[in-house]
N, C-alpha and C positions, 0 to 999 in steps of 0.2 A: 346445169347449163340452161335448162328450160325455165326454171323459176328465176334465175338471175336475168335471163333475157326478158322475161315478163316484167320483172321489177323495173328495169331501165326503160323498157318500151312504154309502160303505163306512165312513167314519170314524164315522158315526152308527149303524153296525151293520146296515145294509141289505145284503141279498143282491143284487148288481148284475150284470146282463148287458149288455154293449156289443155291438151289432150294427152292422157296417160293411160296405159293399159293396166296399171296397178292402182292401189289406193294411196300411193305416195307416202308409205310408212316404212319402206324397206329398200334394200338395194345399196349400191355403192355410195350413194349420197348420205347414207345413214351408218355405214360400217367402216368408214375410212379413218385414218389417223388424225384427221382434223388439222393438218399442218398448213401453214402459209409459208411457202418455202422458196424464197429467192435464192437460197443456197443450192437448190437442186438444179444446177445449170447443165448437167450432163444428161442428154436424152437417153431413154432406155436402149435405143439402138446405138450401141457404142462398140468399139473394137473388143473382140473377145467374148461378147455375149452369146453368140451362136455356138461357139466352141463349148462355153460353159453350159448352155442349154442342152447340147448333145450329151455332154458328160452326165448331166443330171436327169436326162430323159427317162431313164429306166428306174429312177428312184422317186416314187410318188410322194415321198416325205420331204424332198429337197425344196429349197426356197423358190427355185425357178424351174417349173415343170412343164414340159411340152409333151403331151400324149401323142405318140406317133399314130397318124390316122390317114386313110385314103380320102382326102377331102381336097378337091382342086383349089378352092379359095384359100384354104389354109396353107397348102403347099406353095401357092403363088405368093402369099403373104410372107412366108418364111424366106423365100428367095429375095423378095424386096427388102425384107429386114436385113438380110445378109449384105445386099448391095448398099444399104444405107449406113451400115456399121463401119464407116471409114473415119480416119482421123480428120480428114479435111471437112467432111460433112458435119462431124461433131463440133469442130472449131467454129464453123459457120453458125451452128445452132445456138451456141452458148450465149452470146449477147442478146439474142432474140428472146430466149427463155428467161433470161434475167429481167429484161425490160417488161415483159408481160406479167411476170410475178410481182414486180415492184408496183406496177399499176394496180394489180389486184389487191395486194396487201393494203394499199392506201384506200382503195374503194371499200374494203371491209371496214376500215376505220370510219369512213364517211357514212356508211350505212348505220354503224353504231351511233355516231354523233347525231344523225338525223332523228333518232328516237323512234323511227318507224316500227322497229321490231321490239321496242322495249329494251329491257336489260338482257344481255347475253354475254357469255364468256368470250373475251378476245384479249389474249395476253401476248406480251412481247418479251418472253424470257429467253428466246433463242432456242436453238436445237443442239443437243450434244451428239456427236458422232463418237460413240464409245468403242474403243478397240482393245483387243487382247494381244494382238501380234504386231510385230514390226512391219510385216507386209501390208497389213490393213492401214497402219499409220502412214506408211509411205504413199500408198494409193490415195488416201484422203488428203494428205499434205499437198499433193499435186493439185487436187480439186480446190483446196483452200487457197492455194497460190493464185489460181485463175479467178476465184471469187473475190479475193482481196484486190487483184488488179482491176476488176470491174467496179471497185468502190464499195463492196459489201463488207460489213464488220465481222471479222473472224479472229478467234484467238486459239492458241494451243494451251491445253491444261495438262499438267503432270498429275501424277497419282494424288499428291496432297491437295492440289487445287481442285481436283475432281471431288475429293471427299469434302472439301470446304463448301463447294457449290451444291452438293447433295448430302447434307449432314445426317439425314434421318433414315438412311438405308445403306446397308453394306453393299459395295460394288466390287466385283472381282474383275478388274481390268487394269491395263497399264496406264491408261490416260484417255483423254478425249480431245476432239477439236470442237470448239464452241462457236457455232454460227449465231452471232448475236442479232443478225438481221432477220431471223425467222420469228414467226408467231404461231399461236395455236388457238383452236376453238373447240366447242363441243357440237358436232354435227346434229346429234339427236335433240339438241336444244334449239339450234339455229333453224333447222328445216321446218318444224311445226310453226315457229314464230313467223318465218317468211311466208308460209302458206296462209296463215291467219291474216297477215298484213295484206297480201295480194287480194284475198277474198273481200276484205273490208274496203279495199281501194277500187273494187269493181271488176277485177279480173275474173273471167269465167274459168273455173277449174272443173274440167270434165274427167273424172276418174273412172277406172274400170271400163274404159272404152278402147277397143283394139282397132287400129287403122287397117282396113281391109284392102283399100285401093285409093288411087288418086287419078282423077280425070285431068287431061291436059287439052288446051286449046290455044292456038296462036302463040306457041312458045311459052305458055304460062300454065301453072297448076290452077285449074278452074274449080275443082272440087276435091275435098278430102272426105272419103267415105269410111265411116266406122261401122262397127256391128250394131250401133244404136242410133246414129244420126248422120246427116250429110252437112258439110260446112262449105261455104263459098268464100275463101280467103282472098284478101288483097296480097298478103305475103305469107309464105310458109317458112318457119324456122325449123330445120331438122336438128333436133337436140334429143335424139332417141337413144343416146348412149350406145351400148353394145348391140342394139337392134337397128342402128342407123344403116348398117350395110345391107341388111335384108330389106328394109323399107326403101332404100335407094334403088334396089333392083326393080321395084314396081315402076320406077321412072326410067328404067334402062340405063341407070348410072352405076358404074362399077366403082364403088368406094371400098378400097382395100382396108378391112377392119377385122380384128379378132377380139373376142372377149377374153380378158385376162382376169381370172377370178382371184379375189383377195378374201382373207378370213380375219375375224376379230374375236377376242375373248375380253369380256368386261369383268373387272374385279370390283364389286361394289362394297368395299370396306377399306379401311385405312391401310395403305401400303408403305407410306413414308416417301414415295417417289414424288418429287416436286418439279422435276425438269423433264420436258419432252426429250426423248433420246432415240437414236437409231443404234441398235446393237449390231455392230458391223459384220462380224463373222456369221452371226445367226440371220443376218439380213431381215431384221424385223424392227417394228416401230413400237415405242411406248409413249403414251400420252396421258398426263394427269388431266382428266376432264371434270366437268361439273358433277360431282357425286360418285365418281368411279375412276379407276385407272384402266385405260384400254391398251391391250397388247394386240398388234395387228401385223399382218405380213403375208408373204407368198405371192407369186405371180404364176398362176396355173392356166395353161392353155389347153382346155379340154372341150371347147365348144360352149354354147350357151346352155347352162343347166344350173340348178341350185343344190346340187349334191354336196353334202358336207363330208369331206374325206377325213375320217377320224385321225389318220396318221399325220395329216397336215396340221390339224389343230394341236395334236400332241407335240409336234415339232415346235410350235410357237410356245407352248407351256414349258417345254424342256429348255428352249432357248432362253426364256426369261430366267429360269433357275440357274443357268450357267453364269449369268451376269449378276443376278441378285440372289445369292445363295440362301438368304434367310426368308425368301419369299416362296410360299407354297400356293400354287394355283390349284384350287379344289376341283374335285371331279364334277361337281354340279356346275361350276363355272365353265369347265371344258365342254360339258354336255350342252351348254346354252350358247355355244359359238354360232356366229352367223356369217354369211358370205355375201359378197356383192360382185357384180360383173363390171370391170372397167373396160371402156372401148379403147383399143390400142391400134394406132396406125403403124405402118411398117418402119417409119423413121422416128417414132416416139413423139412427133410433133402433132398438135391438134389440127383438125380441119375447121378453119374459121374463114368464111368468105362467101361471096355470091357464086351461084352455079353459073357455068357458061352455057348450060343447056336450057335452063328455064329462068326467065328474067325476074320471077318473084320468089325464087328459092334461095335461102341462106343456110349454110351449114354451121353448126356449133357442136362439134362432137370430136371423138378421137383423142381425148386428153390423157389417156393412159393413167399414170400414177399421180398426175398433177391436177386431176379434175376438181378436187375441193379447193385447192389453192387458186385455181384460175377461173372459178365460177364468175365472180363479179366483173373481172376484166373482159371475159368473153361476152357477158350480157351487155356491157357498155359498148363493145365493138359492134355487136349485133344491132343495137339501137342506132348507132352512128351509120351503119350500112343501110338500114331501113330508111333513115332520114336523108341519105345522100350527103352526110357531113364528112369532113376530113377525119379519118380515124385517129384515135389517140396514139397509135404507133403504126409503123409499116407492117402490113400483114401478108406480104408476098410469100413469106416462108410457110404460111398456113394454108395456101391455096388448095381448095378441095380437089382440083383436077391435076395436081402436080404429079410428075412421073418419078418412079423409083428405080429406073434402070438406065 
């Protein structure tokens, strides 16, 4: 979100400084599945998710894991999540999620066409939702119907058609639903190229700097104070991912946000997998990237930490084996697993918009599992907000100060 915002802001002639507590070589922007997913029209907060979460709560290898803990912010977030998980709220969110995803997908294509980043992987093969059971098929067929109604290209594939579209690997499944509207990229290729471009375009990238505090005056943020410097900004864009909630507290803003940890395993050898896929019952993603195949998944709510839980990595490796029986993920590949923290709002919708408390603060965070997909659209919306232009789409649903009860 931060780099995408910087990209579109510098295009509009703004002087941009990016402050990051890391060296921008790791985290959710580097370990995600690389999907551009107009098909993902259902927000994370949907009916049945809390019941599922409670059921899985005591199994730390399950795809959706919430560690019970006495943390007031987390308990409040869980309550808001529960309140957001209604059929009516989900139906309202669907067209909005579709619209921002379509804008973002086209902006990825624009970035590629501009040549700013040189050559990078951006493919439109679509996404396979591979299922083993009738229950999974029926669930996804409902989603496909909604996607199709919204004008997205989607097809059903039987067993033979699935084999035809994936001829180089054996798949143990009943069939798949193919969202032709989706695309994919390689995040570990895109991110360094975006960083290089921004630096060459004059954007100030300040890495390994932690924001300690922010001074306010006359309803504005007047200073951003880090452990190494002090900045006097005209506008502040809060795009701090899973840390946005903690940073917001420094401004007495209660931004309900929890870190949802994801994991990835890279297999840097030929797997025969040619199509991005979600293995439905295993709730995990598979992406053929530039030079490797990535297996990614899980949503783990255990607070902000970079602990790699071995049982969760193993669940991804075992999940892959259930669908691709001839594929062996080696121990060294399992040992090299990485994690990233995704910022999750209680309703699964991002926070994009101006603060009502500070006239020069804009939020760009809380994208949950759609962070990679929605980067460029969010950056574009941020630049339009800074310039006071009409936004590319209505953003009322993303209001940072929206209520969840």
